[in-house]
C-alpha positions as CSV (number, residue, x, y, z in Angstrom):
1,X,-6.1,-4.9,12.9
2,X,-2.8,-5.3,11.3
3,X,0.3,-5.3,13.4
4,X,2.1,-1.7,13.5
5,X,5.2,-3.5,11.7
6,X,5.3,-5.9,8.6
7,X,6.9,-9.4,9.2
8,X,9.0,-9.5,6.2
9,X,11.2,-11.9,5.4
10,X,15.0,-11.5,4.7
11,X,16.3,-9.5,1.7
12,X,16.0,-8.9,-1.1
13,X,12.4,-8.2,-1.5
14,X,10.4,-5.2,-3.0
15,X,8.9,-2.3,-1.2
16,X,6.0,0.0,-2.8
17,X,5.7,3.4,-1.3
18,X,2.3,5.0,-1.8
19,X,2.5,8.6,-0.3
20,X,-1.0,10.5,-0.5
21,X,-2.8,13.6,0.4
22,X,-6.5,13.2,0.9
23,X,-9.1,15.0,-0.5
24,X,-12.1,16.4,1.2
25,X,-14.2,13.5,-0.2
26,X,-14.7,10.5,2.1
27,X,-17.6,8.5,0.1
28,X,-16.5,5.0,1.3
29,X,-12.5,5.5,1.5
30,X,-12.1,4.0,4.6
31,X,-14.1,0.7,3.6
32,X,-12.4,0.6,0.5
33,X,-9.0,1.0,1.8
34,X,-9.6,-1.9,4.3
35,X,-10.8,-4.0,1.4
36,X,-7.7,-3.0,-0.2
37,X,-5.3,-4.5,2.7
38,X,-7.5,-7.3,2.8
39,X,-7.4,-7.9,-0.9
40,X,-3.9,-7.5,-1.2
41,X,-2.7,-9.9,1.5
42,X,-4.4,-12.6,-0.5
43,X,-2.1,-11.9,-3.5
44,X,0.9,-14.3,-4.2
45,X,4.3,-12.5,-3.2
46,X,2.5,-10.0,-0.7
47,X,4.5,-9.8,2.3
48,X,3.2,-7.3,4.3
49,X,1.8,-3.6,4.7
50,X,2.4,-0.6,7.2
51,X,0.3,2.7,6.9
52,X,0.2,5.8,8.8
53,X,-2.0,8.8,8.1
54,X,-2.0,12.2,10.1
55,X,-4.5,14.8,10.9
56,X,-3.8,16.7,7.7
57,X,-5.0,13.8,5.6
58,X,-0.9,13.1,4.7
59,X,-0.3,9.1,4.4
60,X,2.0,6.7,3.9
61,X,1.6,3.2,2.9
62,X,4.2,0.8,2.1
63,X,3.5,-2.3,1.1
64,X,6.2,-5.5,0.7
65,X,6.3,-7.7,-2.2
66,X,8.4,-11.0,-3.0
67,X,8.7,-9.5,-6.5
68,X,8.3,-7.3,-9.2
69,X,6.1,-9.6,-10.9
70,X,3.6,-9.6,-7.9
71,X,3.7,-5.7,-7.9
72,X,2.5,-5.8,-11.5
73,X,-0.2,-8.5,-10.6
74,X,-1.4,-6.5,-7.8
75,X,-1.4,-3.3,-10.0
76,X,-3.5,-5.0,-12.6
77,X,-6.1,-6.4,-10.3
78,X,-9.6,-5.4,-11.2
79,X,-10.9,-4.4,-7.8
80,X,-7.7,-2.5,-7.1
81,X,-7.8,-0.9,-10.4
82,X,-11.4,0.4,-9.8
83,X,-9.9,1.6,-6.5
84,X,-7.1,3.3,-8.1
85,X,-9.4,5.2,-10.5
86,X,-11.9,6.3,-7.6
87,X,-8.5,7.5,-5.8
88,X,-7.3,9.3,-8.5
89,X,-11.1,10.9,-9.3
90,X,-11.8,11.7,-5.8
91,X,-9.9,10.5,-2.5
92,X,-6.3,12.1,-3.2
93,X,-5.4,16.0,-4.0
94,X,-2.1,14.1,-4.8
95,X,-0.1,11.1,-4.7
96,X,3.4,9.5,-5.7
97,X,4.1,5.9,-6.0
98,X,7.7,4.5,-5.9
99,X,8.9,1.1,-5.9
100,X,12.3,0.1,-4.1
101,X,14.3,-3.1,-3.9
102,X,15.2,-3.8,-0.3
103,X,18.8,-4.6,0.2
104,X,19.2,-4.6,4.0
105,X,16.7,-4.6,6.9
106,X,17.2,-4.2,10.6
107,X,15.2,-4.0,13.6
108,X,15.6,-2.8,17.0
109,X,14.4,-3.8,20.5
């Protein structure tokens, strides 16, 4: 199981924010989501991930990356591309992806 908070380095780095609404179709979603985290964590430039989903199926996953090139490589990774296509076709009724450069980060108690 992943820690609740990603352990990221000092900025700058990048965040990919994936906001989604699940459909009613499950068909292997959980196993694929776990596999994508496992696979992403082995990609060069991967820094961490944080993910939540509520009871209505609305979720936000933020993955952190060292560089834009690392994000592009992850997006193009073969197994990830298959998961993306399946997500578009059956697992999500809507989703949005945003990429942001993290300029500042603080933590609390």
